[in-house]
Chimera marker file (.cmm) of the C-alpha trace (Angstrom):
<marker_set name="trace">
<marker id="1" x="-7.990" y="19.645" z="33.832" r="1" g="1" b="0" radius="0.5"/>
<marker id="2" x="-7.545" y="15.848" z="33.542" r="1" g="1" b="0" radius="0.5"/>
<marker id="3" x="-5.104" y="15.036" z="30.749" r="1" g="1" b="0" radius="0.5"/>
<marker id="4" x="-5.015" y="11.776" z="28.795" r="1" g="1" b="0" radius="0.5"/>
<marker id="5" x="-2.347" y="10.474" z="26.458" r="1" g="1" b="0" radius="0.5"/>
<marker id="6" x="-4.364" y="8.827" z="23.713" r="1" g="1" b="0" radius="0.5"/>
<marker id="7" x="-4.614" y="8.087" z="20.012" r="1" g="1" b="0" radius="0.5"/>
<marker id="8" x="-6.348" y="10.223" z="17.408" r="1" g="1" b="0" radius="0.5"/>
<marker id="9" x="-7.365" y="8.308" z="14.308" r="1" g="1" b="0" radius="0.5"/>
<marker id="10" x="-6.458" y="9.555" z="10.843" r="1" g="1" b="0" radius="0.5"/>
<marker id="11" x="-6.079" y="7.832" z="7.498" r="1" g="1" b="0" radius="0.5"/>
<marker id="12" x="-8.491" y="6.223" z="5.085" r="1" g="1" b="0" radius="0.5"/>
<marker id="13" x="-11.187" y="3.708" z="5.815" r="1" g="1" b="0" radius="0.5"/>
<marker id="14" x="-9.518" y="0.364" z="6.456" r="1" g="1" b="0" radius="0.5"/>
<marker id="15" x="-6.064" y="1.990" z="6.604" r="1" g="1" b="0" radius="0.5"/>
<marker id="16" x="-5.819" y="3.575" z="10.056" r="1" g="1" b="0" radius="0.5"/>
<marker id="17" x="-3.048" y="5.944" z="11.040" r="1" g="1" b="0" radius="0.5"/>
<marker id="18" x="-2.868" y="7.435" z="14.493" r="1" g="1" b="0" radius="0.5"/>
<marker id="19" x="-1.412" y="10.478" z="16.197" r="1" g="1" b="0" radius="0.5"/>
<marker id="20" x="-0.321" y="10.008" z="19.780" r="1" g="1" b="0" radius="0.5"/>
<marker id="21" x="-1.451" y="13.145" z="21.619" r="1" g="1" b="0" radius="0.5"/>
<marker id="22" x="-1.833" y="14.613" z="25.072" r="1" g="1" b="0" radius="0.5"/>
<marker id="23" x="-5.407" y="15.904" z="25.239" r="1" g="1" b="0" radius="0.5"/>
<marker id="24" x="-8.028" y="16.969" z="27.718" r="1" g="1" b="0" radius="0.5"/>
<marker id="25" x="-10.027" y="13.863" z="28.611" r="1" g="1" b="0" radius="0.5"/>
<marker id="26" x="-13.295" y="15.729" z="27.959" r="1" g="1" b="0" radius="0.5"/>
<marker id="27" x="-12.431" y="16.609" z="24.345" r="1" g="1" b="0" radius="0.5"/>
<marker id="28" x="-13.601" y="14.516" z="21.389" r="1" g="1" b="0" radius="0.5"/>
<marker id="29" x="-11.508" y="11.647" z="20.048" r="1" g="1" b="0" radius="0.5"/>
<marker id="30" x="-10.246" y="13.617" z="17.055" r="1" g="1" b="0" radius="0.5"/>
<marker id="31" x="-10.816" y="16.984" z="18.697" r="1" g="1" b="0" radius="0.5"/>
<marker id="32" x="-8.498" y="19.562" z="20.139" r="1" g="1" b="0" radius="0.5"/>
<marker id="33" x="-5.284" y="18.357" z="21.755" r="1" g="1" b="0" radius="0.5"/>
<marker id="34" x="-2.615" y="19.970" z="23.914" r="1" g="1" b="0" radius="0.5"/>
<marker id="35" x="0.483" y="18.463" z="22.313" r="1" g="1" b="0" radius="0.5"/>
<marker id="36" x="1.252" y="15.968" z="19.565" r="1" g="1" b="0" radius="0.5"/>
<marker id="37" x="3.718" y="13.414" z="20.935" r="1" g="1" b="0" radius="0.5"/>
<marker id="38" x="4.157" y="11.121" z="17.939" r="1" g="1" b="0" radius="0.5"/>
<marker id="39" x="2.606" y="8.843" z="15.335" r="1" g="1" b="0" radius="0.5"/>
<marker id="40" x="1.597" y="5.182" z="15.139" r="1" g="1" b="0" radius="0.5"/>
<marker id="41" x="1.138" y="3.290" z="11.869" r="1" g="1" b="0" radius="0.5"/>
<marker id="42" x="-0.190" y="-0.257" z="12.379" r="1" g="1" b="0" radius="0.5"/>
<marker id="43" x="-0.360" y="-0.948" z="8.619" r="1" g="1" b="0" radius="0.5"/>
<marker id="44" x="3.270" y="-2.077" z="8.356" r="1" g="1" b="0" radius="0.5"/>
<marker id="45" x="4.986" y="-5.050" z="9.980" r="1" g="1" b="0" radius="0.5"/>
<marker id="46" x="6.471" y="-4.367" z="12.487" r="1" g="1" b="0" radius="0.5"/>
<marker id="47" x="4.273" y="-1.376" z="13.305" r="1" g="1" b="0" radius="0.5"/>
<marker id="48" x="5.935" y="2.013" z="12.793" r="1" g="1" b="0" radius="0.5"/>
<marker id="49" x="5.958" y="4.111" z="15.958" r="1" g="1" b="0" radius="0.5"/>
<marker id="50" x="7.542" y="7.556" z="16.116" r="1" g="1" b="0" radius="0.5"/>
<marker id="51" x="7.371" y="8.944" z="19.646" r="1" g="1" b="0" radius="0.5"/>
<marker id="52" x="8.831" y="11.949" z="21.444" r="1" g="1" b="0" radius="0.5"/>
<marker id="53" x="9.850" y="10.020" z="24.567" r="1" g="1" b="0" radius="0.5"/>
<marker id="54" x="10.936" y="13.089" z="26.524" r="1" g="1" b="0" radius="0.5"/>
<marker id="55" x="7.644" y="14.869" z="25.843" r="1" g="1" b="0" radius="0.5"/>
<marker id="56" x="5.683" y="11.793" z="26.889" r="1" g="1" b="0" radius="0.5"/>
<marker id="57" x="7.717" y="11.480" z="30.108" r="1" g="1" b="0" radius="0.5"/>
<marker id="58" x="7.100" y="15.157" z="30.841" r="1" g="1" b="0" radius="0.5"/>
<marker id="59" x="3.326" y="14.653" z="30.506" r="1" g="1" b="0" radius="0.5"/>
<marker id="60" x="3.440" y="11.486" z="32.617" r="1" g="1" b="0" radius="0.5"/>
<marker id="61" x="5.304" y="13.337" z="35.380" r="1" g="1" b="0" radius="0.5"/>
<marker id="62" x="2.671" y="16.075" z="35.286" r="1" g="1" b="0" radius="0.5"/>
<marker id="63" x="-0.088" y="13.517" z="35.892" r="1" g="1" b="0" radius="0.5"/>
<marker id="64" x="-1.328" y="12.558" z="32.421" r="1" g="1" b="0" radius="0.5"/>
<marker id="65" x="-2.968" y="9.132" z="32.296" r="1" g="1" b="0" radius="0.5"/>
<marker id="66" x="-2.407" y="7.036" z="29.149" r="1" g="1" b="0" radius="0.5"/>
<marker id="67" x="-5.208" y="4.952" z="27.667" r="1" g="1" b="0" radius="0.5"/>
<marker id="68" x="-4.643" y="1.201" z="27.443" r="1" g="1" b="0" radius="0.5"/>
<marker id="69" x="-3.367" y="1.276" z="23.854" r="1" g="1" b="0" radius="0.5"/>
<marker id="70" x="-1.278" y="4.386" z="24.491" r="1" g="1" b="0" radius="0.5"/>
<marker id="71" x="0.176" y="2.709" z="27.598" r="1" g="1" b="0" radius="0.5"/>
<marker id="72" x="1.236" y="-0.290" z="25.493" r="1" g="1" b="0" radius="0.5"/>
<marker id="73" x="2.887" y="2.022" z="22.943" r="1" g="1" b="0" radius="0.5"/>
<marker id="74" x="4.632" y="4.063" z="25.639" r="1" g="1" b="0" radius="0.5"/>
<marker id="75" x="5.879" y="0.868" z="27.246" r="1" g="1" b="0" radius="0.5"/>
<marker id="76" x="7.096" y="-0.462" z="23.879" r="1" g="1" b="0" radius="0.5"/>
<marker id="77" x="9.088" y="2.699" z="23.194" r="1" g="1" b="0" radius="0.5"/>
<marker id="78" x="10.447" y="2.964" z="26.756" r="1" g="1" b="0" radius="0.5"/>
<marker id="79" x="8.664" y="6.106" z="27.941" r="1" g="1" b="0" radius="0.5"/>
<marker id="80" x="7.234" y="4.336" z="30.993" r="1" g="1" b="0" radius="0.5"/>
<marker id="81" x="10.675" y="2.967" z="31.904" r="1" g="1" b="0" radius="0.5"/>
<marker id="82" x="12.232" y="6.401" z="31.535" r="1" g="1" b="0" radius="0.5"/>
<marker id="83" x="9.473" y="7.863" z="33.721" r="1" g="1" b="0" radius="0.5"/>
<marker id="84" x="10.121" y="5.162" z="36.341" r="1" g="1" b="0" radius="0.5"/>
<marker id="85" x="13.854" y="5.902" z="36.307" r="1" g="1" b="0" radius="0.5"/>
<marker id="86" x="13.179" y="9.657" z="36.553" r="1" g="1" b="0" radius="0.5"/>
<marker id="87" x="11.050" y="9.070" z="39.664" r="1" g="1" b="0" radius="0.5"/>
<marker id="88" x="13.946" y="7.062" z="41.159" r="1" g="1" b="0" radius="0.5"/>
<marker id="89" x="16.341" y="9.923" z="40.405" r="1" g="1" b="0" radius="0.5"/>
<marker id="90" x="13.974" y="12.457" z="42.006" r="1" g="1" b="0" radius="0.5"/>
<marker id="91" x="13.743" y="10.320" z="45.151" r="1" g="1" b="0" radius="0.5"/>
<marker id="92" x="17.527" y="9.872" z="45.267" r="1" g="1" b="0" radius="0.5"/>
<marker id="93" x="17.454" y="6.092" z="44.806" r="1" g="1" b="0" radius="0.5"/>
<marker id="94" x="19.797" y="6.199" z="41.782" r="1" g="1" b="0" radius="0.5"/>
<marker id="95" x="21.911" y="8.795" z="40.036" r="1" g="1" b="0" radius="0.5"/>
<marker id="96" x="21.054" y="10.363" z="36.697" r="1" g="1" b="0" radius="0.5"/>
<marker id="97" x="24.076" y="8.679" z="35.045" r="1" g="1" b="0" radius="0.5"/>
<marker id="98" x="22.959" y="5.218" z="36.175" r="1" g="1" b="0" radius="0.5"/>
<marker id="99" x="19.420" y="5.948" z="35.014" r="1" g="1" b="0" radius="0.5"/>
<marker id="100" x="20.680" y="7.024" z="31.582" r="1" g="1" b="0" radius="0.5"/>
<marker id="101" x="22.941" y="3.976" z="31.440" r="1" g="1" b="0" radius="0.5"/>
<marker id="102" x="20.063" y="1.604" z="32.232" r="1" g="1" b="0" radius="0.5"/>
<marker id="103" x="17.771" y="3.295" z="29.723" r="1" g="1" b="0" radius="0.5"/>
<marker id="104" x="20.388" y="3.167" z="26.942" r="1" g="1" b="0" radius="0.5"/>
<marker id="105" x="21.097" y="-0.521" z="27.657" r="1" g="1" b="0" radius="0.5"/>
<marker id="106" x="17.368" y="-1.224" z="27.463" r="1" g="1" b="0" radius="0.5"/>
<marker id="107" x="17.097" y="0.719" z="24.183" r="1" g="1" b="0" radius="0.5"/>
<marker id="108" x="19.944" y="-1.280" z="22.599" r="1" g="1" b="0" radius="0.5"/>
<marker id="109" x="18.354" y="-4.559" z="23.671" r="1" g="1" b="0" radius="0.5"/>
<marker id="110" x="14.962" y="-3.461" z="22.316" r="1" g="1" b="0" radius="0.5"/>
<marker id="111" x="16.474" y="-2.379" z="18.986" r="1" g="1" b="0" radius="0.5"/>
<marker id="112" x="18.187" y="-5.771" z="18.682" r="1" g="1" b="0" radius="0.5"/>
<marker id="113" x="14.841" y="-7.542" z="19.226" r="1" g="1" b="0" radius="0.5"/>
<marker id="114" x="13.096" y="-5.350" z="16.665" r="1" g="1" b="0" radius="0.5"/>
<marker id="115" x="15.882" y="-5.893" z="14.121" r="1" g="1" b="0" radius="0.5"/>
<marker id="116" x="15.767" y="-9.661" z="14.721" r="1" g="1" b="0" radius="0.5"/>
<marker id="117" x="12.012" y="-9.665" z="14.096" r="1" g="1" b="0" radius="0.5"/>
<marker id="118" x="12.402" y="-7.615" z="10.904" r="1" g="1" b="0" radius="0.5"/>
<marker id="119" x="15.170" y="-9.946" z="9.693" r="1" g="1" b="0" radius="0.5"/>
<marker id="120" x="13.042" y="-12.988" z="10.490" r="1" g="1" b="0" radius="0.5"/>
<marker id="121" x="10.117" y="-11.542" z="8.564" r="1" g="1" b="0" radius="0.5"/>
<marker id="122" x="12.260" y="-10.744" z="5.520" r="1" g="1" b="0" radius="0.5"/>
<marker id="123" x="13.870" y="-14.190" z="5.698" r="1" g="1" b="0" radius="0.5"/>
<marker id="124" x="10.474" y="-15.877" z="5.919" r="1" g="1" b="0" radius="0.5"/>
<marker id="125" x="9.224" y="-13.791" z="3.003" r="1" g="1" b="0" radius="0.5"/>
<marker id="126" x="12.258" y="-14.717" z="0.888" r="1" g="1" b="0" radius="0.5"/>
<marker id="127" x="11.832" y="-18.390" z="1.797" r="1" g="1" b="0" radius="0.5"/>
<marker id="128" x="8.160" y="-18.291" z="0.834" r="1" g="1" b="0" radius="0.5"/>
<marker id="129" x="9.023" y="-16.687" z="-2.507" r="1" g="1" b="0" radius="0.5"/>
<marker id="130" x="11.684" y="-19.343" z="-3.168" r="1" g="1" b="0" radius="0.5"/>
<marker id="131" x="9.239" y="-22.159" z="-2.359" r="1" g="1" b="0" radius="0.5"/>
<marker id="132" x="6.587" y="-20.589" z="-4.577" r="1" g="1" b="0" radius="0.5"/>
<marker id="133" x="9.098" y="-20.327" z="-7.428" r="1" g="1" b="0" radius="0.5"/>
<marker id="134" x="10.161" y="-23.951" z="-6.942" r="1" g="1" b="0" radius="0.5"/>
<marker id="135" x="6.527" y="-25.103" z="-6.948" r="1" g="1" b="0" radius="0.5"/>
<marker id="136" x="5.801" y="-23.042" z="-10.062" r="1" g="1" b="0" radius="0.5"/>
<marker id="137" x="8.815" y="-24.541" z="-11.854" r="1" g="1" b="0" radius="0.5"/>
<marker id="138" x="7.653" y="-28.047" z="-10.915" r="1" g="1" b="0" radius="0.5"/>
<marker id="139" x="4.161" y="-27.341" z="-12.254" r="1" g="1" b="0" radius="0.5"/>
<marker id="140" x="5.580" y="-25.900" z="-15.480" r="1" g="1" b="0" radius="0.5"/>
<marker id="141" x="7.886" y="-28.901" z="-15.949" r="1" g="1" b="0" radius="0.5"/>
<marker id="142" x="4.962" y="-31.264" z="-15.348" r="1" g="1" b="0" radius="0.5"/>
<marker id="143" x="2.892" y="-29.408" z="-17.931" r="1" g="1" b="0" radius="0.5"/>
<marker id="144" x="5.701" y="-29.562" z="-20.474" r="1" g="1" b="0" radius="0.5"/>
<marker id="145" x="6.309" y="-33.239" z="-19.765" r="1" g="1" b="0" radius="0.5"/>
<marker id="146" x="2.604" y="-34.032" z="-20.038" r="1" g="1" b="0" radius="0.5"/>
<marker id="147" x="2.164" y="-32.091" z="-23.276" r="1" g="1" b="0" radius="0.5"/>
<marker id="148" x="5.325" y="-33.225" z="-25.064" r="1" g="1" b="0" radius="0.5"/>
<marker id="149" x="4.951" y="-37.061" z="-25.009" r="1" g="1" b="0" radius="0.5"/>
<marker id="150" x="1.324" y="-36.961" z="-26.167" r="1" g="1" b="0" radius="0.5"/>
<marker id="151" x="2.189" y="-34.947" z="-29.249" r="1" g="1" b="0" radius="0.5"/>
<marker id="152" x="5.208" y="-37.125" z="-30.109" r="1" g="1" b="0" radius="0.5"/>
<marker id="153" x="3.380" y="-40.422" z="-29.482" r="1" g="1" b="0" radius="0.5"/>
<marker id="154" x="0.427" y="-39.446" z="-31.655" r="1" g="1" b="0" radius="0.5"/>
<marker id="155" x="2.671" y="-38.291" z="-34.495" r="1" g="1" b="0" radius="0.5"/>
<marker id="156" x="4.904" y="-41.362" z="-34.283" r="1" g="1" b="0" radius="0.5"/>
<marker id="157" x="1.993" y="-43.814" z="-34.140" r="1" g="1" b="0" radius="0.5"/>
<marker id="158" x="0.136" y="-42.057" z="-36.935" r="1" g="1" b="0" radius="0.5"/>
<marker id="159" x="3.229" y="-42.074" z="-39.143" r="1" g="1" b="0" radius="0.5"/>
<marker id="160" x="4.008" y="-45.696" z="-38.350" r="1" g="1" b="0" radius="0.5"/>
<marker id="161" x="0.443" y="-46.932" z="-38.819" r="1" g="1" b="0" radius="0.5"/>
<marker id="162" x="-0.361" y="-44.980" z="-41.944" r="1" g="1" b="0" radius="0.5"/>
<marker id="163" x="2.410" y="-46.339" z="-44.255" r="1" g="1" b="0" radius="0.5"/>
<marker id="164" x="2.085" y="-49.903" z="-42.965" r="1" g="1" b="0" radius="0.5"/>
<marker id="165" x="-1.671" y="-50.066" z="-43.400" r="1" g="1" b="0" radius="0.5"/>
<marker id="166" x="-1.829" y="-48.510" z="-46.833" r="1" g="1" b="0" radius="0.5"/>
<marker id="167" x="0.331" y="-51.078" z="-48.640" r="1" g="1" b="0" radius="0.5"/>
<marker id="168" x="-1.435" y="-53.920" z="-46.943" r="1" g="1" b="0" radius="0.5"/>
<marker id="169" x="-4.804" y="-52.507" z="-47.950" r="1" g="1" b="0" radius="0.5"/>
<marker id="170" x="-3.596" y="-52.008" z="-51.508" r="1" g="1" b="0" radius="0.5"/>
<marker id="171" x="-2.335" y="-55.585" z="-51.741" r="1" g="1" b="0" radius="0.5"/>
<marker id="172" x="-5.596" y="-57.019" z="-50.516" r="1" g="1" b="0" radius="0.5"/>
<marker id="173" x="-7.553" y="-54.890" z="-52.916" r="1" g="1" b="0" radius="0.5"/>
<marker id="174" x="-5.415" y="-55.908" z="-55.872" r="1" g="1" b="0" radius="0.5"/>
<marker id="175" x="-5.609" y="-59.546" z="-54.971" r="1" g="1" b="0" radius="0.5"/>
<marker id="176" x="-9.349" y="-59.493" z="-54.708" r="1" g="1" b="0" radius="0.5"/>
<marker id="177" x="-9.652" y="-57.647" z="-57.979" r="1" g="1" b="0" radius="0.5"/>
<marker id="178" x="-7.249" y="-60.000" z="-59.708" r="1" g="1" b="0" radius="0.5"/>
<marker id="179" x="-8.902" y="-63.171" z="-58.567" r="1" g="1" b="0" radius="0.5"/>
<link id1="1" id2="2" r="1" g="1" b="0" radius="0.2"/>
<link id1="2" id2="3" r="1" g="1" b="0" radius="0.2"/>
<link id1="3" id2="4" r="1" g="1" b="0" radius="0.2"/>
<link id1="4" id2="5" r="1" g="1" b="0" radius="0.2"/>
<link id1="5" id2="6" r="1" g="1" b="0" radius="0.2"/>
<link id1="6" id2="7" r="1" g="1" b="0" radius="0.2"/>
<link id1="7" id2="8" r="1" g="1" b="0" radius="0.2"/>
<link id1="8" id2="9" r="1" g="1" b="0" radius="0.2"/>
<link id1="9" id2="10" r="1" g="1" b="0" radius="0.2"/>
<link id1="10" id2="11" r="1" g="1" b="0" radius="0.2"/>
<link id1="11" id2="12" r="1" g="1" b="0" radius="0.2"/>
<link id1="12" id2="13" r="1" g="1" b="0" radius="0.2"/>
<link id1="13" id2="14" r="1" g="1" b="0" radius="0.2"/>
<link id1="14" id2="15" r="1" g="1" b="0" radius="0.2"/>
<link id1="15" id2="16" r="1" g="1" b="0" radius="0.2"/>
<link id1="16" id2="17" r="1" g="1" b="0" radius="0.2"/>
<link id1="17" id2="18" r="1" g="1" b="0" radius="0.2"/>
<link id1="18" id2="19" r="1" g="1" b="0" radius="0.2"/>
<link id1="19" id2="20" r="1" g="1" b="0" radius="0.2"/>
<link id1="20" id2="21" r="1" g="1" b="0" radius="0.2"/>
<link id1="21" id2="22" r="1" g="1" b="0" radius="0.2"/>
<link id1="22" id2="23" r="1" g="1" b="0" radius="0.2"/>
<link id1="23" id2="24" r="1" g="1" b="0" radius="0.2"/>
<link id1="24" id2="25" r="1" g="1" b="0" radius="0.2"/>
<link id1="25" id2="26" r="1" g="1" b="0" radius="0.2"/>
<link id1="26" id2="27" r="1" g="1" b="0" radius="0.2"/>
<link id1="27" id2="28" r="1" g="1" b="0" radius="0.2"/>
<link id1="28" id2="29" r="1" g="1" b="0" radius="0.2"/>
<link id1="29" id2="30" r="1" g="1" b="0" radius="0.2"/>
<link id1="30" id2="31" r="1" g="1" b="0" radius="0.2"/>
<link id1="31" id2="32" r="1" g="1" b="0" radius="0.2"/>
<link id1="32" id2="33" r="1" g="1" b="0" radius="0.2"/>
<link id1="33" id2="34" r="1" g="1" b="0" radius="0.2"/>
<link id1="34" id2="35" r="1" g="1" b="0" radius="0.2"/>
<link id1="35" id2="36" r="1" g="1" b="0" radius="0.2"/>
<link id1="36" id2="37" r="1" g="1" b="0" radius="0.2"/>
<link id1="37" id2="38" r="1" g="1" b="0" radius="0.2"/>
<link id1="38" id2="39" r="1" g="1" b="0" radius="0.2"/>
<link id1="39" id2="40" r="1" g="1" b="0" radius="0.2"/>
<link id1="40" id2="41" r="1" g="1" b="0" radius="0.2"/>
<link id1="41" id2="42" r="1" g="1" b="0" radius="0.2"/>
<link id1="42" id2="43" r="1" g="1" b="0" radius="0.2"/>
<link id1="43" id2="44" r="1" g="1" b="0" radius="0.2"/>
<link id1="44" id2="45" r="1" g="1" b="0" radius="0.2"/>
<link id1="45" id2="46" r="1" g="1" b="0" radius="0.2"/>
<link id1="46" id2="47" r="1" g="1" b="0" radius="0.2"/>
<link id1="47" id2="48" r="1" g="1" b="0" radius="0.2"/>
<link id1="48" id2="49" r="1" g="1" b="0" radius="0.2"/>
<link id1="49" id2="50" r="1" g="1" b="0" radius="0.2"/>
<link id1="50" id2="51" r="1" g="1" b="0" radius="0.2"/>
<link id1="51" id2="52" r="1" g="1" b="0" radius="0.2"/>
<link id1="52" id2="53" r="1" g="1" b="0" radius="0.2"/>
<link id1="53" id2="54" r="1" g="1" b="0" radius="0.2"/>
<link id1="54" id2="55" r="1" g="1" b="0" radius="0.2"/>
<link id1="55" id2="56" r="1" g="1" b="0" radius="0.2"/>
<link id1="56" id2="57" r="1" g="1" b="0" radius="0.2"/>
<link id1="57" id2="58" r="1" g="1" b="0" radius="0.2"/>
<link id1="58" id2="59" r="1" g="1" b="0" radius="0.2"/>
<link id1="59" id2="60" r="1" g="1" b="0" radius="0.2"/>
<link id1="60" id2="61" r="1" g="1" b="0" radius="0.2"/>
<link id1="61" id2="62" r="1" g="1" b="0" radius="0.2"/>
<link id1="62" id2="63" r="1" g="1" b="0" radius="0.2"/>
<link id1="63" id2="64" r="1" g="1" b="0" radius="0.2"/>
<link id1="64" id2="65" r="1" g="1" b="0" radius="0.2"/>
<link id1="65" id2="66" r="1" g="1" b="0" radius="0.2"/>
<link id1="66" id2="67" r="1" g="1" b="0" radius="0.2"/>
<link id1="67" id2="68" r="1" g="1" b="0" radius="0.2"/>
<link id1="68" id2="69" r="1" g="1" b="0" radius="0.2"/>
<link id1="69" id2="70" r="1" g="1" b="0" radius="0.2"/>
<link id1="70" id2="71" r="1" g="1" b="0" radius="0.2"/>
<link id1="71" id2="72" r="1" g="1" b="0" radius="0.2"/>
<link id1="72" id2="73" r="1" g="1" b="0" radius="0.2"/>
<link id1="73" id2="74" r="1" g="1" b="0" radius="0.2"/>
<link id1="74" id2="75" r="1" g="1" b="0" radius="0.2"/>
<link id1="75" id2="76" r="1" g="1" b="0" radius="0.2"/>
<link id1="76" id2="77" r="1" g="1" b="0" radius="0.2"/>
<link id1="77" id2="78" r="1" g="1" b="0" radius="0.2"/>
<link id1="78" id2="79" r="1" g="1" b="0" radius="0.2"/>
<link id1="79" id2="80" r="1" g="1" b="0" radius="0.2"/>
<link id1="80" id2="81" r="1" g="1" b="0" radius="0.2"/>
<link id1="81" id2="82" r="1" g="1" b="0" radius="0.2"/>
<link id1="82" id2="83" r="1" g="1" b="0" radius="0.2"/>
<link id1="83" id2="84" r="1" g="1" b="0" radius="0.2"/>
<link id1="84" id2="85" r="1" g="1" b="0" radius="0.2"/>
<link id1="85" id2="86" r="1" g="1" b="0" radius="0.2"/>
<link id1="86" id2="87" r="1" g="1" b="0" radius="0.2"/>
<link id1="87" id2="88" r="1" g="1" b="0" radius="0.2"/>
<link id1="88" id2="89" r="1" g="1" b="0" radius="0.2"/>
<link id1="89" id2="90" r="1" g="1" b="0" radius="0.2"/>
<link id1="90" id2="91" r="1" g="1" b="0" radius="0.2"/>
<link id1="91" id2="92" r="1" g="1" b="0" radius="0.2"/>
<link id1="92" id2="93" r="1" g="1" b="0" radius="0.2"/>
<link id1="93" id2="94" r="1" g="1" b="0" radius="0.2"/>
<link id1="94" id2="95" r="1" g="1" b="0" radius="0.2"/>
<link id1="95" id2="96" r="1" g="1" b="0" radius="0.2"/>
<link id1="96" id2="97" r="1" g="1" b="0" radius="0.2"/>
<link id1="97" id2="98" r="1" g="1" b="0" radius="0.2"/>
<link id1="98" id2="99" r="1" g="1" b="0" radius="0.2"/>
<link id1="99" id2="100" r="1" g="1" b="0" radius="0.2"/>
<link id1="100" id2="101" r="1" g="1" b="0" radius="0.2"/>
<link id1="101" id2="102" r="1" g="1" b="0" radius="0.2"/>
<link id1="102" id2="103" r="1" g="1" b="0" radius="0.2"/>
<link id1="103" id2="104" r="1" g="1" b="0" radius="0.2"/>
<link id1="104" id2="105" r="1" g="1" b="0" radius="0.2"/>
<link id1="105" id2="106" r="1" g="1" b="0" radius="0.2"/>
<link id1="106" id2="107" r="1" g="1" b="0" radius="0.2"/>
<link id1="107" id2="108" r="1" g="1" b="0" radius="0.2"/>
<link id1="108" id2="109" r="1" g="1" b="0" radius="0.2"/>
<link id1="109" id2="110" r="1" g="1" b="0" radius="0.2"/>
<link id1="110" id2="111" r="1" g="1" b="0" radius="0.2"/>
<link id1="111" id2="112" r="1" g="1" b="0" radius="0.2"/>
<link id1="112" id2="113" r="1" g="1" b="0" radius="0.2"/>
<link id1="113" id2="114" r="1" g="1" b="0" radius="0.2"/>
<link id1="114" id2="115" r="1" g="1" b="0" radius="0.2"/>
<link id1="115" id2="116" r="1" g="1" b="0" radius="0.2"/>
<link id1="116" id2="117" r="1" g="1" b="0" radius="0.2"/>
<link id1="117" id2="118" r="1" g="1" b="0" radius="0.2"/>
<link id1="118" id2="119" r="1" g="1" b="0" radius="0.2"/>
<link id1="119" id2="120" r="1" g="1" b="0" radius="0.2"/>
<link id1="120" id2="121" r="1" g="1" b="0" radius="0.2"/>
<link id1="121" id2="122" r="1" g="1" b="0" radius="0.2"/>
<link id1="122" id2="123" r="1" g="1" b="0" radius="0.2"/>
<link id1="123" id2="124" r="1" g="1" b="0" radius="0.2"/>
<link id1="124" id2="125" r="1" g="1" b="0" radius="0.2"/>
<link id1="125" id2="126" r="1" g="1" b="0" radius="0.2"/>
<link id1="126" id2="127" r="1" g="1" b="0" radius="0.2"/>
<link id1="127" id2="128" r="1" g="1" b="0" radius="0.2"/>
<link id1="128" id2="129" r="1" g="1" b="0" radius="0.2"/>
<link id1="129" id2="130" r="1" g="1" b="0" radius="0.2"/>
<link id1="130" id2="131" r="1" g="1" b="0" radius="0.2"/>
<link id1="131" id2="132" r="1" g="1" b="0" radius="0.2"/>
<link id1="132" id2="133" r="1" g="1" b="0" radius="0.2"/>
<link id1="133" id2="134" r="1" g="1" b="0" radius="0.2"/>
<link id1="134" id2="135" r="1" g="1" b="0" radius="0.2"/>
<link id1="135" id2="136" r="1" g="1" b="0" radius="0.2"/>
<link id1="136" id2="137" r="1" g="1" b="0" radius="0.2"/>
<link id1="137" id2="138" r="1" g="1" b="0" radius="0.2"/>
<link id1="138" id2="139" r="1" g="1" b="0" radius="0.2"/>
<link id1="139" id2="140" r="1" g="1" b="0" radius="0.2"/>
<link id1="140" id2="141" r="1" g="1" b="0" radius="0.2"/>
<link id1="141" id2="142" r="1" g="1" b="0" radius="0.2"/>
<link id1="142" id2="143" r="1" g="1" b="0" radius="0.2"/>
<link id1="143" id2="144" r="1" g="1" b="0" radius="0.2"/>
<link id1="144" id2="145" r="1" g="1" b="0" radius="0.2"/>
<link id1="145" id2="146" r="1" g="1" b="0" radius="0.2"/>
<link id1="146" id2="147" r="1" g="1" b="0" radius="0.2"/>
<link id1="147" id2="148" r="1" g="1" b="0" radius="0.2"/>
<link id1="148" id2="149" r="1" g="1" b="0" radius="0.2"/>
<link id1="149" id2="150" r="1" g="1" b="0" radius="0.2"/>
<link id1="150" id2="151" r="1" g="1" b="0" radius="0.2"/>
<link id1="151" id2="152" r="1" g="1" b="0" radius="0.2"/>
<link id1="152" id2="153" r="1" g="1" b="0" radius="0.2"/>
<link id1="153" id2="154" r="1" g="1" b="0" radius="0.2"/>
<link id1="154" id2="155" r="1" g="1" b="0" radius="0.2"/>
<link id1="155" id2="156" r="1" g="1" b="0" radius="0.2"/>
<link id1="156" id2="157" r="1" g="1" b="0" radius="0.2"/>
<link id1="157" id2="158" r="1" g="1" b="0" radius="0.2"/>
<link id1="158" id2="159" r="1" g="1" b="0" radius="0.2"/>
<link id1="159" id2="160" r="1" g="1" b="0" radius="0.2"/>
<link id1="160" id2="161" r="1" g="1" b="0" radius="0.2"/>
<link id1="161" id2="162" r="1" g="1" b="0" radius="0.2"/>
<link id1="162" id2="163" r="1" g="1" b="0" radius="0.2"/>
<link id1="163" id2="164" r="1" g="1" b="0" radius="0.2"/>
<link id1="164" id2="165" r="1" g="1" b="0" radius="0.2"/>
<link id1="165" id2="166" r="1" g="1" b="0" radius="0.2"/>
<link id1="166" id2="167" r="1" g="1" b="0" radius="0.2"/>
<link id1="167" id2="168" r="1" g="1" b="0" radius="0.2"/>
<link id1="168" id2="169" r="1" g="1" b="0" radius="0.2"/>
<link id1="169" id2="170" r="1" g="1" b="0" radius="0.2"/>
<link id1="170" id2="171" r="1" g="1" b="0" radius="0.2"/>
<link id1="171" id2="172" r="1" g="1" b="0" radius="0.2"/>
<link id1="172" id2="173" r="1" g="1" b="0" radius="0.2"/>
<link id1="173" id2="174" r="1" g="1" b="0" radius="0.2"/>
<link id1="174" id2="175" r="1" g="1" b="0" radius="0.2"/>
<link id1="175" id2="176" r="1" g="1" b="0" radius="0.2"/>
<link id1="176" id2="177" r="1" g="1" b="0" radius="0.2"/>
<link id1="177" id2="178" r="1" g="1" b="0" radius="0.2"/>
<link id1="178" id2="179" r="1" g="1" b="0" radius="0.2"/>
</marker_set>
């Protein structure tokens, strides 16, 4: 029975969520599977991947072939590296302690990269929010500045013109009536 490590799609339309499974290659995409190895959620940034690395390595050692996307996920989580190191241990090229040491060093480095990306994303998001707030404040100040002088100028000019014109008009009227 040829076994594939592949993704089964779940979730709503437009919001995919996947199970990473070991399944017979002849079964349907969302059909029967042999073992559920983990989950993959591409809707968040960075993508959330929960994988049973030891189970995946066990299936790889028994001859399971991952699909292209599953291979990328297994590589990202270190299952392919662990499988490679396990083959080296079986052949006697390295000891189990050295293999575990190399895998743990790789995991720490990978976690640091993931954390750096998450920090960069949160920093960029905070910077974008700060710039948006600054731009909004500038627009609001411009609106206030544009609205305030017009109202004051109109009131001041109307008040200044109205008393000055009325006495002058009254004087001219009285003079013309008196003459």
